[in-house]
BADREN-980971 format. One record per residue: residue in one letter; x, z, y of N, C-alpha, C in turn. Coordinates in steps of 0.02 Angstrom, whole numbers, padded with zeros to 5 digits, always signed. Atoms other than C-alpha are relative to their C-alpha. Example, Ala and Ser with C-alpha at 12.3 -4.5 7.8 and 13.67 -1.06 7.14 Angstrom:
A+00045+00000-00059+00615+00390-00225+00045+00000+00060S-00042-00003-00059+00684+00357-00053-00039+00037+00055
***
This chain:
M+00043+00050+00033+06466+08437-00979-00018-00055+00049C+00017+00057-00043+06430+08268-00911-00075-00005+00006P+00072+00008-00008+06257+08244-00837-00025-00063-00036V+00030+00056+00037+06144+08135-00937-00037-00046+00049V+00031+00049-00045+06095+07980-00842-00051-00041-00039K+00052+00038+00033+05930+07906-00891-00001-00071+00026R+00004+00071-00020+05926+07719-00890-00072-00021+00011K+00066+00026-00014+05779+07639-00808-00015-00060-00043K+00021+00057+00041+05682+07523-00917-00009-00062+00043S+00006+00063-00037+05696+07344-00857-00070-00027-00007K+00067+00028+00000+05530+07270-00807+00001-00073-00021F+00006+00070+00022+05473+07110-00888-00034-00041+00055T+00028+00045-00052+05445+06973-00758+00005-00072-00022I+00001+00071+00015+05399+06793-00773+00016-00038+00064P-00016+00040-00060+05479+06672-00651-00062-00037+00025S+00060+00029-00031+05353+06601-00529-00013-00072-00023K+00012+00070+00020+05382+06422-00583-00031-00005-00069Y+00030-00001+00067+05342+06464-00764-00072+00025+00003L+00068-00025-00007+05190+06564-00711-00047-00055+00025L+00040+00055-00026+05128+06414-00613-00015-00051-00054L+00010+00047+00055+05153+06302-00764-00052+00026-00050I+00047-00029+00048+05057+06423-00877-00071-00004+00027M+00067+00002-00030+04911+06435-00755-00027-00071+00003T+00020+00071-00001+04908+06247-00736-00023-00023-00069F+00017+00018+00069+04905+06227-00925-00068+00029-00019I+00064-00032+00016+04762+06352-00941-00057-00036+00035C+00052+00036-00038+04663+06264-00805-00016-00067-00032A+00011+00065+00033+04688+06098-00893-00040+00009-00064L+00036-00012+00062+04629+06171-01058-00073+00015+00015L+00069-00017-00017+04474+06244-00975-00039-00063+00022M+00033+00061-00022+04435+06078-00894-00017-00045-00060I+00013+00040+00060+04454+05987-01062-00055+00031-00041F+00049-00036+00039+04351+06119-01147-00070-00010+00029T+00066+00008-00030+04209+06107-01024-00024-00073-00003F+00019+00071+00002+04214+05917-01031-00029-00019-00068F+00021+00020+00068+04196+05905-01221-00047+00051-00033T+00042-00052+00031+04089+06060-01251-00067+00002+00034D+00068-00008-00027+03902+06074-01229-00015+00074+00004Y+00011-00071-00009+03875+06245-01154-00067+00014+00033S+00065-00010-00029+03696+06222-01101-00037+00058-00033G+00031-00056+00034+03648+06354-01228+00052+00038-00040G-00047-00037+00041+03732+06486-01335+00036+00054+00038P-00034-00057-00031+03845+06634-01301+00051-00019+00053L-00050+00020-00050+03969+06534-01200-00031-00016+00068N+00034+00020-00061+03839+06495-01069+00017+00048+00058K-00015-00049-00053+03867+06659-00975+00073-00004+00021L-00071+00005-00017+04056+06641-00988+00014-00059+00045V-00008+00059-00042+04047+06466-00918-00028+00011+00069G+00032-00011-00064+03930+06521-00782+00041+00045+00046Y-00038-00047-00041+04044+06661-00724+00073-00021+00012V-00072+00017-00004+04216+06581-00751+00011-00074+00016V-00018+00071-00005+04220+06394-00773-00033-00034+00059V+00036+00034-00054+04086+06338-00651+00027+00018+00069P-00031-00016-00065+04154+06437-00502+00069-00031+00009F-00066+00031-00004+04327+06373-00545-00005-00074+00017Q+00010+00071-00015+04265+06194-00548-00023-00010+00071D+00025+00006-00068+04173+06221-00385+00057+00010+00050G-00057-00011-00045+04331+06292-00305+00047-00059+00001V-00044+00059+00003+04436+06148-00367-00030-00059+00037S+00034+00055-00034+04305+06026-00303+00004+00008+00076R-00004-00013-00072+04302+06110-00131+00070-00013+00027I-00069+00011-00021+04491+06110-00120+00017-00074+00002G-00012+00072+00001+04497+05928-00170-00033-00036+00058S+00035+00030-00057+04367+05883-00039+00035+00016+00065W-00035-00020-00062+04459+05982+00094+00065-00040+00009I-00063+00039-00004+04624+05897+00051-00014-00072+00017S+00018+00070-00014+04539+05727+00052-00019-00010+00074D+00019+00005-00071+04462+05762+00223+00061+00004+00045R-00059-00007-00042+04629+05819+00293+00043-00064-00002V-00038+00063+00006+04715+05662+00225-00032-00054+00042D+00036+00050-00040+04580+05554+00305+00012+00013+00075E-00010-00017-00071+04599+05648+00471+00071-00017+00022L-00069+00017-00018+04789+05628+00467+00008-00076+00008G-00004+00073-00006+04767+05442+00436-00031-00025+00065E+00033+00019-00063+04644+05427+00581+00042+00021+00060L-00042-00023-00055+04759+05531+00692+00060-00046+00011K-00056+00046-00006+04904+05416+00654-00021-00065+00034I+00024+00061-00031+04799+05265+00700-00013+00011+00075I+00014-00016-00070+04742+05351+00861+00064+00004+00041L-00063-00007-00036+04921+05394+00909+00032-00069+00011E-00028+00067-00008+04977+05214+00879-00038-00038+00054E+00040+00034-00051+04831+05148+00983+00014+00029+00069N-00016-00033-00064+04871+05276+01119+00066-00025+00028Q-00064+00025-00022+05051+05218+01125-00005-00072+00026E+00011+00068-00023+04995+05037+01139-00034-00002+00068L+00035-00003-00063+04875+05082+01279+00046+00022+00056K-00048-00021-00050+05014+05173+01372+00045-00057+00022Q-00042+00058-00016+05124+05019+01361-00039-00051+00042Q+00040+00046-00039+04981+04911+01424-00011+00025+00072I+00009-00029-00067+04950+05031+01569+00064-00008+00041D-00064+00009-00036+05136+05026+01615+00008-00072+00023E-00007+00070-00018+05135+04837+01611-00049-00019+00057L+00049+00015-00052+04975+04827+01715+00020+00032+00067T-00023-00033-00062+05047+04952+01841+00055-00041+00033I-00054+00042-00027+05203+04845+01861-00029-00064+00030Q+00031+00062-00025+05097+04688+01879-00039+00012+00064N+00039-00017-00059+04983+04773+02005+00045+00012+00061T-00048-00013-00054+05131+04833+02108+00030-00066+00026Q-00029+00065-00019+05206+04658+02106-00051-00041+00039L+00052+00037-00036+05039+04582+02159-00011+00027+00070Q+00007-00030-00066+05023+04705+02302+00059-00020+00046Q-00058+00021-00038+05201+04663+02357-00006-00073+00020D+00009+00072-00015+05165+04477+02345-00053-00010+00054K+00053+00006-00050+05005+04501+02445+00026+00020+00069Y-00028-00023-00064+05098+04599+02579+00048-00053+00029E-00047+00051-00024+05236+04467+02590-00038-00063+00022L+00040+00058-00019+05104+04329+02596-00031+00010+00068N+00029-00015-00066+05016+04414+02741+00052-00002+00054S-00054+00000-00049+05182+04438+02828+00021-00071+00016L-00019+00070-00011+05226+04254+02804-00054-00036+00040R+00054+00030-00039+05055+04205+02870+00005+00018+00074E-00009-00021-00069+05086+04308+03026+00057-00038+00033L-00057+00037-00027+05255+04225+03049-00019-00073+00012Y+00021+00070-00010+05175+04054+03025-00043-00007+00063K+00041+00001-00061+05044+04093+03159+00044+00006+00062L-00046-00010-00056+05183+04153+03272+00040-00063+00013D-00037+00062-00008+05281+03995+03239-00042-00054+00034Q+00045+00048-00032+05130+03890+03286-00015+00018+00072Q+00014-00023-00068+05098+03997+03440+00055-00020+00048Y-00058+00020-00042+05272+03960+03506+00033-00061-00030S-00024+00061+00033+05288+03787+03431+00048-00040+00043G-00046+00038-00043+05386+03725+03580+00073+00018-00011Y-00068-00021+00013+05540+03818+03518+00018-00010-00073E-00025+00002+00069+05645+03786+03363+00019+00071-00020K-00010-00069+00021+05654+03946+03261+00027+00003-00072V-00021-00013+00069+05729+04020+03102-00022+00071-00018G+00022-00066+00023+05660+04164+02999+00059+00042-00023A-00053-00046+00020+05765+04318+02963-00032+00065-00024R+00024-00064+00027+05744+04481+02868+00044+00057+00026I-00037-00059-00023+05793+04652+02934+00034+00034-00059I-00037-00030+00055+05929+04729+02825+00027+00069+00017A-00023-00067-00020+05974+04885+02926-00029+00015+00069R+00023-00020-00066+05918+04986+03076+00033+00066+00019D-00027-00063-00024+05981+05128+03183-00049+00056-00015S+00042-00057+00017+05915+05303+03151-00057+00009+00051G+00057-00011-00044+05747+05351+03223-00064-00026-00032N+00065+00021+00026+05562+05316+03199-00017-00072+00016W+00018+00066-00025+05565+05148+03287+00056-00050-00013F-00049+00053+00006+05651+04981+03264+00025-00019+00070H-00025+00011-00067+05739+04997+03431+00067-00037-00001S-00063+00037+00009+05904+04926+03365+00009-00011-00075F-00003+00014+00071+05924+04837+03199+00042-00062-00013T-00042+00056+00021+06023+04707+03100-00040-00046-00044I+00034+00050+00041+05957+04545+03025+00051-00038-00042D-00045+00032+00049+06028+04438+02884+00019-00071+00018K-00022+00066-00022+06067+04283+02988+00052+00008+00055G-00052-00005-00050+06218+04247+03096+00025-00068+00023Q-00029+00061-00028+06336+04115+03163-00005-00059-00049K+00006+00054+00049+06330+04016+03000-00069-00033+00002D+00068+00026-00003+06144+03994+03030-00017-00028+00069G+00011+00028-00066+06167+03932+03209-00022+00050+00053L+00021-00051-00048+06131+04098+03296+00057+00017+00048T-00048-00023-00050+06218+04157+03455-00028+00060+00036V+00020-00058-00040+06213+04308+03569-00051-00022+00052D+00053+00008-00049+06060+04321+03685-00058-00043-00024M+00060+00035+00026+05944+04222+03572-00056+00050-00006N+00059-00043+00001+05768+04293+03582-00027+00008-00071V+00028-00015+00066+05687+04376+03430-00073+00019+00010I+00072-00013-00006+05498+04378+03406-00028+00021-00068A+00036-00020+00061+05376+04452+03280-00069+00024+00020S+00068-00027-00010+05191+04496+03265-00032-00023+00065G+00033+00027-00058+05140+04386+03410+00034+00014+00066G-00031-00016-00063+05263+04449+03539+00076+00007-00004I-00073-00006-00005+05441+04478+03596+00023+00066-00031V-00029-00060+00030+05547+04601+03497+00062+00021+00038G-00062-00016-00035+05715+04590+03584+00045-00061+00001R-00049+00055-00001+05874+04487+03590+00062+00021-00039I-00062-00013+00036+06035+04470+03492+00054+00022+00049V-00052-00027-00044+06176+04574+03569+00069-00004-00032S-00065+00011+00034+06314+04554+03437-00013-00037-00064I+00012+00047+00055+06341+04435+03293+00062-00006-00044G-00053+00016+00048+06444+04397+03137-00018-00063-00036D+00012+00062+00036+06451+04257+03012-00070-00001-00033N+00064-00002+00036+06298+04314+02914-00043+00060+00021W+00042-00055-00025+06223+04454+03020-00003-00004+00076S+00007-00005-00072+06161+04486+03195-00034+00067+00016K+00031-00063-00021+06118+04647+03287-00047-00014+00059V+00052+00013-00049+05959+04649+03390-00014+00064+00040N+00020-00055-00043+05923+04762+03539-00072-00012+00021A+00071+00009-00012+05735+04788+03555-00018+00018+00072I+00022-00013-00069+05639+04793+03720-00022+00073+00009I+00021-00070-00007+05585+04973+03682+00059+00047+00008N-00059-00042-00004+05765+05036+03686+00009+00026+00071D-00008-00033-00066+05812+05154+03828+00040-00042+00049N-00043+00039-00044+05941+05031+03897-00026-00071+00011S+00028+00068-00006+05823+04880+03895-00041-00007+00063N+00040+00018-00058+05751+04799+04051-00018-00074-00005V+00024+00069+00007+05645+04641+04044-00043-00017+00060S+00042+00024-00055+05574+04544+04190-00064-00028-00029G+00064+00022+00027+05388+04523+04153-00046-00026+00054M+00049+00027-00046+05238+04442+04231-00070+00015-00026V+00070-00010+00019+05054+04490+04231-00033-00069-00003L+00023+00068+00011+04973+04335+04159-00060-00017+00045A+00061+00014-00038+04808+04352+04255+00014-00012+00074S-00012+00005-00073+04885+04369+04429+00068-00030+00018S-00068+00025-00010+05064+04302+04407+00044+00048+00040D-00041-00049-00034+05131+04462+04484+00059+00020-00045I-00061-00017+00036+05309+04507+04434+00007+00077-00003L-00015-00071+00008+05357+04678+04366+00061+00006-00045M-00058-00013+00043+05503+04758+04272-00022+00045-00057V+00018-00038+00060+05472+04817+04094+00061+00039-00022T-00056-00044+00017+05582+04966+04050-00013+00033-00068G+00006-00031+00065+05613+05025+03873+00004+00076+00005S+00000-00073+00001+05583+05208+03831-00021+00024-00069L+00017-00027+00066+05593+05287+03659-00045+00061+00006E+00044-00057-00011+05510+05441+03732-00072-00022+00008L+00068+00026-00009+05360+05339+03788-00026-00031-00065M+00021+00030+00063+05358+05251+03618-00033+00050-00046D+00034-00051+00039+05307+05416+03541-00074+00003+00018Q+00071+00006-00020+05145+05385+03638-00025-00071-00012G+00021+00069+00014+05141+05203+03581+00004-00046+00059A-00003+00040-00061+05193+05132+03749+00072-00007+00025I-00062+00006-00039+05337+05070+03857-00020-00002+00074G+00017-00005-00070+05348+05080+04045+00008-00065+00039F-00014+00055-00048+05340+04958+04190+00003+00030+00070E-00008-00023-00069+05384+04976+04373+00010-00061+00045Q-00012+00051-00051+05410+04876+04535-00054-00054+00002L+00056+00047-00004+05238+04794+04523-00028+00002+00071I+00030+00006-00067+05179+04733+04694-00068-00032-00009D+00068+00023+00011+04990+04718+04685-00044+00025+00057S+00037-00023-00059+04922+04740+04861-00074-00016-00003A+00071+00020+00004+04759+04652+04818-00036+00035-00058D+00029-00037+00057+04730+04767+04666-00033-00046-00051K+00026+00047+00050+04706+04619+04550+00016+00020-00072V-00023-00017+00067+04800+04693+04404-00044+00056-00028K+00044-00047+00032+04687+04786+04283+00028+00023-00067V-00017-00023+00068+04708+04888+04125-00025-00051-00051G+00017+00049+00051+04708+04770+03976+00029-00069+00014D-00030+00064-00016+04794+04626+04067+00062-00013-00043K-00059+00019+00039+04926+04531+03967+00062-00002+00044V-00065+00005-00034+05108+04546+04016+00046-00043-00043V-00045+00045+00036+05228+04406+03967+00068+00000+00034T-00065+00007-00031+05411+04370+03998-00006-00050+00059S+00007+00041-00060+05435+04293+04170+00052-00055+00003N-00047+00056-00009+05522+04135+04228+00066+00024+00030V-00061-00022-00034+05649+04237+04326+00043+00045-00043S-00041-00041+00045+05713+04334+04175+00064-00037-00017D-00064+00033+00013+05897+04299+04148+00018-00003-00074K-00016-00002+00071+05897+04337+03959-00057-00023-00045Y+00058+00014+00043+05721+04302+03898-00035-00064+00022L+00038+00061-00013+05628+04138+03882-00069+00018+00028P+00063-00017-00034+05466+04129+03985-00061-00003-00045N+00067+00003+00029+05287+04161+03932-00005+00023-00073I+00006-00032+00066+05320+04262+03774-00034+00068+00010L+00041-00060-00010+05195+04404+03756+00042+00063-00010I-00032-00065+00005+05263+04578+03789-00050+00053-00023G+00051-00048+00018+05103+04679+03780-00057+00001+00049Y+00060-00006-00041+04950+04743+03872+00004+00063+00043I-00003-00057-00046+04940+04857+04024-00051+00053-00022S+00044-00054+00022+04869+05026+03972-00009+00054+00053E+00005-00051-00053+04898+05130+04129+00033-00026+00063I-00027+00022-00065+04926+05093+04316+00000+00060+00048N-00007-00054-00049+04990+05217+04445+00032-00027+00064K-00029+00020-00063+05026+05192+04630+00060+00045+00016D-00060-00038-00015+05202+05244+04680-00007+00037+00067S+00002-00041-00061+05238+05368+04818+00011-00041+00064N-00012+00041-00059+05293+05227+04935-00062-00040+00021N+00063+00035-00014+05115+05156+04929+00008-00076+00002I-00012+00072+00001+05190+04983+04904-00001-00027-00071T-00006+00023+00069+05233+04966+04721-00041+00044-00047K+00036-00036+00052+05147+05020+04561+00043+00003-00063S-00034-00008+00064+05210+05081+04394-00052+00022-00052G+00048-00021+00051+05130+05125+04229+00026-00012-00070K-00017+00007+00071+05127+05095+04042-00027-00066-00028I+00020+00061+00036+05116+04944+03927-00001+00015-00074T+00002-00005+00073+05060+04943+03747+00031-00064-00029P-00034+00061+00025+05182+04825+03656-00044-00039-00049A+00035+00043+00048+05112+04678+03559+00027+00008-00070V-00034-00007+00065+05236+04713+03418-00006+00072-00024D-00001-00066+00031+05218+04859+03299+00072+00018-00017F-00071-00015+00008+05394+04929+03319+00014+00054-00052E-00009-00048+00054+05364+05054+03179+00005-00035-00067H+00001+00038+00063+05340+04921+03045+00020-00072+00013I-00025+00069-00006+05448+04765+03055+00044-00014-00061E-00043+00020+00057+05524+04675+02905+00030-00069+00011E-00024+00068-00014+05537+04491+02953-00011-00018+00073V+00004+00022-00070+05567+04411+03122+00015-00075+00004L-00019+00068-00014+05588+04239+03198+00050+00001+00058V-00051+00006-00053+05742+04196+03302-00007-00069+00031I+00005+00064-00037+05720+04061+03436+00071-00027+00010L-00067+00028+00004+05869+03945+03419+00024-00031+00066E-00029+00020-00064+05907+03926+03605-00007+00060+00047T+00000-00055-00048+05950+04048+03743-00031-00022+00066K+00027+00017-00067+05878+04058+03917+00049-00042+00040Q-00051+00038-00036+06042+03993+03986+00001-00073-00023Q+00001+00068+00026+06035+03841+03872-00061-00038+00026V+00060+00033-00027+05857+03803+03929+00010-00018+00073V-00012+00013-00071+05909+03818+04112+00048-00059+00009D-00049+00054-00004+06058+03704+04085-00030-00067-00019
***
C-alpha cells in the first residue's frame, strides 16, 4: 500500500505592498471620519479617545520629527558649503601669507645688499644668486648664477652681509664657483684695523662648528690687539682687495716662540645662511696695474 501523504494547507498571505495600501486607505478614512464627525459626545467618544486621537498624535509627532530632520539636513548642507568656502579662503590666505613672508625676506636681503653696496661704493659690483653649494653645513664652496657673459673673471672678490665671503676660482659663461674664506685650503692676509698689525687668516671648517675661523702670525709685541677688534683684508694680500671686513677677534693666544700670536676670528658673514652675494668687478691685480 502506498503511504498517504497529507497535503499541507497553503497559508493565505497578503503581499506587503497591498497591506501597506490597505492600511493607508484605512488611515485616510479615519482621518476623513474624524474631520467631518463631531465626536465630542456619544458612544464614539471612547473609541475616538482610544484609537483615533493617539493615531493623530503619532502622525503629528512623526510629521514634526520628519520636518525637523529636513530642516537640520538643510542647515547641515548650508554649513558644509560655508565650511568648504572657508577652507578655500584659508588656503588662499595661507598662500598669500607665505608669499608676503618670502617677499619680506627678499626685501630685507636686498636692503642688506644695498647697504653693503653703499659701504663699498668705491667698487663697481654686480649682484648674484647662489644656485648650488658643496655638501656640508656651511657655504664653504658654492656656485653663483653669473659668469663670463656678465663680465666676471677668476679671482674677483665676493662679498655679502657686510664682509668678505671669498673669491671666484673657476668660471663658465653663466656660472662661477666661489671658494669661501672659511674653507680649509683658504688663506687670507688680514690686518687688525685698530693697530694696523698684519696677520694670516686661515680657513677651518672644524673651527666653523664653533662659529669661528683661525688666525696666526700676528706680531703684537706692544699687546695692542684686543678681543673684539675688527680684522679687514690687508694691502699686501695678493688675491683680495684691501679694507674689506673679515670679522672680529674672539680669542688671542701667545705662541710657544713668544714672538707671534694666534687665535680665533668670528666672521662678519653668516656662512650658514647665504642666498645673494655681490661680486666686485675688478681683481686685486687689476687694481695694482
